[in-house]
N, C-alpha and C positions, 0 to 999 in steps of 0.2 A: 922076608919081614916077620919079626916075632910079633906074637899076639899074646893077649891075656884074657882070660875069661872072667866075667863077675856075675854073681848072683844078685838080681834086684827083685826084692819081694814086696808085695803089698803090706800096708801098715796093719791090717786086720790080723788077729791072732790065728784064725783058722788057716790052714795050708791052702795056698792058691798055687795056681799054675805057674810054673817058673819058666821063664824063656831065656833063651842064651842069645847074647849079642857079641858079635866079633867087632872089637873097637881097637883101633890103632893105638898102642900103649905109648907111642912116641910123643903123642899130642895132648896126653892127660896132664893136668896141673901137677905140680910136685907135692902141694899140701894133699891133695886127694890121694895120691899114691902112698904118702907116709901113713895116712889114717887107715887106708885099706890094708897095708903091710901089717900095722900094730893090731888090727882087729880082723885078721883074715879067718879066724875061727868063729867069729860072732857075725851072725846075719845083720846087715844093716837095715836100720828101719825107714831108710830112704826109698821111697817107691815112686816110680815115674810110670806113665803109659808107655807101652812100646811105640816106636816111631815105625809107622808103615808108610812105606813108599819108596820112591827112588832114592839112592844113596849118594846124592850130590853133596858137594862141599857145603852148600849154604845150610841145609839141614842138619849135617853132622856137627858144624860149628855151633849152631843153636842149641842142640842137644847137649854137647860138651859144656857150653856156658851155663846151661841150666843145672847140670849134675855137679858142676864145680862148686855151687853154692850149697850152704848148709841150711836147710829149711828148719822152721821152729818145730818142736817136737809135737806140739798140739795140733798144728796145721801143716802136715808133711807136703801137702800140694800147693801151699801158699807161695806168692811171689815174693821174693826178697825185697827189702826196702833198702834203698841206697842210703848209706850213712855219709854224715858230713862231720867235718871236724868242728871243735868247739869254736874256734876262732870264726869260722865261715858262719856258723849259727848265731854268734853274737852280732856279726856284722850285718846279718841279714835282719835281726830284730831291730837294730839301731836304725837301719835304713826305713824300715817300716814305721817306727815311731817318729822319725823326721818326717816322713811324708804325711803322717797322720796330724802332727802338730801344726805343719804347714797349711794343710787344709783347713783345719779349724781356725787358725789365725786369719786365714783369708775369708772364710765365711764370716767371722766377726767383723773383719774391717769392711766387708761389702755391706753387711747388714747396718753397720754404724754409718756408712756413707749414705745408704738409702733412707735411714731414719734420723739423719743428722737435724739437729734444733739449734737454734741461735735466739736467745732472749736478750733483749736490749732494755734495760730499766733506766728511764731518763727523769731526772728532776729538773724541771724548768722553772726559771725565776718569774716572778709575777709582781706585778705593782698594784699595792691596795691603797684606795683613797676614800676617806670618810668626810661627809659634810652634812649639815642640818639646814633644811629650807624651812622658813615660815610662809605659810600659803594662805591666801584668802580667796574662797570661792564664792561666786555669786549664783544666784538662782536663774536658771535659764528663763528668758522672757519676762523678767522681773523689772527690766529697764535700768537696773543697777549695773554700772560698768565695772569690770574685774580688772584690777591692776596687773595680775598675772595671765590674764586670758583663760582662766580656768572657771568652768561652771559646773553646777550639780542641778539635779531635777527632784521634784517631790512626787511621790504616788502614795496611795492609801489603800487599805485592804479592810473592807467590812465584813464581819464574820459573825456566825452563829454556830456554836459547838455544843453537843451533848455528850457527856461521858458517864460511865456507870462505875460506881465504887462499892466495896464491900461493907456491909454493916457488921459491927463488932461488939455491940451491946447485947446484954442478957437481962431477961426479966420476964415476969408474967404479964401476959397481954390478952386482950380480948379484942381481936382485930377483925376487920372487913376487908376482903380482897377488893382490889381496885386496879383499874388500868384503862388502856385506850381500846376503843372498839371502831372498826372501819365498817360504817353502815353502807350497804350497796342497794341500789334501787334499779331492779330489772323488770318491774311491773308496769311503769309508765313513763311516757316521754315528758310528762309534766312534773315539775318539782312538788315535793311533798313535805310538809312541816310536821315535825314531831315536838310535843311539848316536853319541858324538863319532868323527869321522873318516869318517862316511857320505859315499860318493862321488856327486858330481853331474858330468855331462858335457854339454857343448854340442855343437852339431851339426857342428863342426869337430874334435872329439875331445879338446878341453882337459879336464883333470879337476880338480875342486875338491873340497876335504874340508871338512866342518863342524868347527868349532873347538870345539864342545861339544854335549852331548846335548840334544835337543829333544823336546817332547811336541806332536804336531800335533793340534788339535780335529777333531772329526768334522764333517761337511757338516750343512747344515740345509736345509729346503725352505720355500719360499714361493710358495704356489699352482703346486705342481708344478715349481718352479724350484729347482734345486739351487744353494745358496749354500756354497762350499767353505770349510772352516776353514783358517786361516792362522797362520803364526808366523814371526818373523824369526830368522835365525841368521847368524853370521860365518862365512865360508869363505875358503880360501886355496888358491892354485893348486898343483899338485904340481910343475910344471916352471917353471923361472925363464924370463924372457923377456917380450916384449911381446905374445905370442899369448894370454895371460891377460887382457889389458886390455880387458874386454868392456863394451859399451854398455848403457847402461840400457834394460830391456825385453827384454833376451836371455833366452830360456827354456832351461832346464837339466833333464835328466831323471836318475832315480836308476839308477846303473849296474845295481844287483843286481836291479831289477825288469824288465830288458829281456826281451822275449818274453812277458809276462804282461799281464793287464788294468791292473795298477797302474803300469805303464810310462807310459801315457798320461794316467791319472787323478791321479797324484801328480806335481807338477812344482815347479821353483823358477824365479823370476823375479828378475833383477837389478834392485834397487831404484835404485842409483845406480852411475854408471861405475865398474867396478873399476879400480884403479890400482895401481902398484908393479912390475908386470912390466917388467923391463929386464935388458939385457946388454950391457956396454960403458959408454962415456962417455954420461952423460944427466943430466938435471935431477934434483936430489935435495933433500930437506928438510934443511935446516942447523939446528943448534941455536939459532941467532939468529931464524931463521924461527918456530920455535916459541914462543921467548920473546916475540917481538913479536906473535904471534898471541895469546897469553894476555892481554897488556896491551890489546890491541885489543877482544877479547871482553868484557872488564870494563867498558870505556866504552860499548860497544855495549848491554850489559845495563842500565847505569845509565840511559841516555838513553831506551832502549825501555821499560823498566819504568815510569819517570816518565811518558812520553806516555801509555801505557795508563792509568795511574791518574788523570791530569789529565782524560782523556776521560770518566771515569766518576763524577767529582766534579760537585756540583750547581752551577747558575749563580751567579756572584758570590763563588766560593771563591778563596782567595788561598793559595798554597804558596811559602813562602820557602826559599832554597837552604840556609840555616843550620838549617832543620828537616827535613833528609832524612838518613836512615841506611841505607847500603848494607852488606848482609852476604852475602859469597861464601862458600859452603860447599864447592864442588867445581869444580874446572877440569880437564877430561880431553881427551885426544886419542888416536886409535888409531894415530898415526904417531910414528915415532922418527927422530932424526937419521941420515940416510943413506938412507932410504927413497927409492926412485926414483919420485917422483910429480911431476906439475906443479902440483898444489894438495893441501891438506890441510885437515882440519876440526878445529875446536876447539869444545868444548861447556862451558857455564858453567851452574852451579846456584846459586840463593841466594834472597834476599828483600830488598825495598826497603820500609822504614818511612818514613811521610810523616806530618806534622802540618800540619793546614790549619785556617783559619778563614774566617768570613764578612766580607769587607772591607767590606760595607755596614754592618755594626755598628760598625766602626772609624770611618768616615765620620759616622755619626750621632752617636757620642760627641765627635768633634772638633767637629762643628758646634754641638753643645749647649754645649761648654765653651770655645768661642772667642769673643772679643767681637766683636760686629758693628761694622765701620767705619761712619763717618757718611757718607752720600751725600745730596745735596740732593733728587734725584727721588724720587717716590713709589714708582715701580715700578723694580725692580732686578734683575739677574740675578748669580748667584754661581758661581764657578768654584773648586772645591776641588782642589789637587794635593797628594798625599802621597807619601813615601818613606820606607823603613824602614832604620833603623841599629841597630848594636850588638845584634843578635839573638841571644839565648842560649837554647838548647832543648836539654836533656839528657833522653834517653828514659828515664833511670832516675828522673826526678822528674815531678810532675805539673803542673809550671808552665813557662811561657814568657815570658821578657821581651824587651822591645825599646823603642826610642825612635823615635817617628814624627815626621818634620819635615813641617809642614803650611804650606801658602802658599794663601791666598784672595785672589781678585781679584773685587772688586765694582764694577759699572759700571751706569749708568742704562739703562734699556730704552726704545727708541723704536719705536712701532708704525709701521713704514715705510709699510703699505698705507693706514692712516688718515691718515698724514700727506701722502701722495701725493694722496689724495682731497681733503684739505683745501686744498691749494695749487694745484690744477688749475685753469688759466684765470686766475690772479691774476697782477697786475702783478709785475715782478721785485722792485720796491721792497717790495711787501706780502709777497713771499716771505722776504725778509731779516727783516721784522718777526716772521713766524711762527717763523723759526729762533730769533731771541733769546728767545722764549718758553720754550725747551726748557733745563732746568736740566742742568748739568754739561757744557755745550758749551764746548770749549776752543778750537776753531778750525774754521772753515768756509769752503769754496771753492765758488763758483757758476760754472758755465761753461754758456754758451748757444749754440747754434748753430740758425740762422745768427746773426751777430754783431748784426743789426739787431732781433732779437727782444726785444720789450718786455713780453711776456706769457708766462707758462708754458704749455705745451700742454695743452689740455683732455683729450687721451688719457693717462690715468696711465701707460701702457705707455711712454711717451717721457719720462717722468720717472725718473731713476735716483738712489737714495739709496745712497752708499758710506759705511759706518761703519768707522772705524779706532779 
């Protein structure tokens, strides 16, 4: 058998040991033989490791398959990559694109079915009825019969309020501070009488005189604790100027008791800041300030007394503005125009009379005497709105008359929970058929998401009913 020798050299340019291999030339590929013959005088750059071991057919075939391929010049020992035709490459890419698009479409469809929503917007017909009722109410327990069977009650609120208002006048004033002093008796269990003009003094030496005689109660005891007797009295400074403008809580002592036990046991405490002490140009109370203060205290008394009365009335009670009567008995102030103060107080005394009735009785009367409008559906809901006009209420009489304007709206009732349960999982066309069964339906709009949805969701939480 003919043999042929080949020189197989390493890639490195330095000389390497060359080994000879005896290979059967009859099994070599034709192209390899041609290339070797054409370049028989040029050493090939192809380099392989020697095959060491037994020379069985399997190893030889593997070696010949390896050397029959042409490795890349930069990587002589790299494994050859299998080449495909252009058609097969395009076919593979197309199949991959089809699979990717299918997966995406399936994901979108699955997400759409999971998050599917159906909104049903329904416009339901309603019947509106309006009427006017003239009512005459009698005072309860008055002995006067009521033709409508409706009654009202009277109540009144006596009040005494005091409010403070700012002084806005300017002028030269020689003012004496004044205010209210709370006199305390911790000295004796017996009452003590002070004459008008009794002098009290603060720790800075300012003298104040009481403006009237007072009787101070004696102290009491609770579990060996002395509770002083107290009384309030108006005092005025002896000297003009700002030194008499004392702050609330300032303690004063009786001058006549200095050096005795009574000096510490009997005292006076400033209830509110003393004002009025001034000398020179300062803020004063003007006549306009007092007039405005009297008007504002009346408005305050009306709103405050009304609020207190309404809070005490039972639930469902209605009070009309024409059924109120405010009576002012006294408006007083301790200040006069020209007093040098930054603010002044005004007090008001009087009573507020109110007539009230149970509005639930009015509604029941109107419901019973108002014609029921025709509605096709068996189950309806009714909403009654009422307003009062031409109210006449004289507190000298035992009657109150009024006109009541009533407006009632009646509409069919749809049980949205039962309806959603009934249409869950049904085809959209079946949903429309279910809606047509409802009486009193004027208009309906159905919107689905996603747009390809053909059946309503099985989860009723994803079905929304909007009633208009």
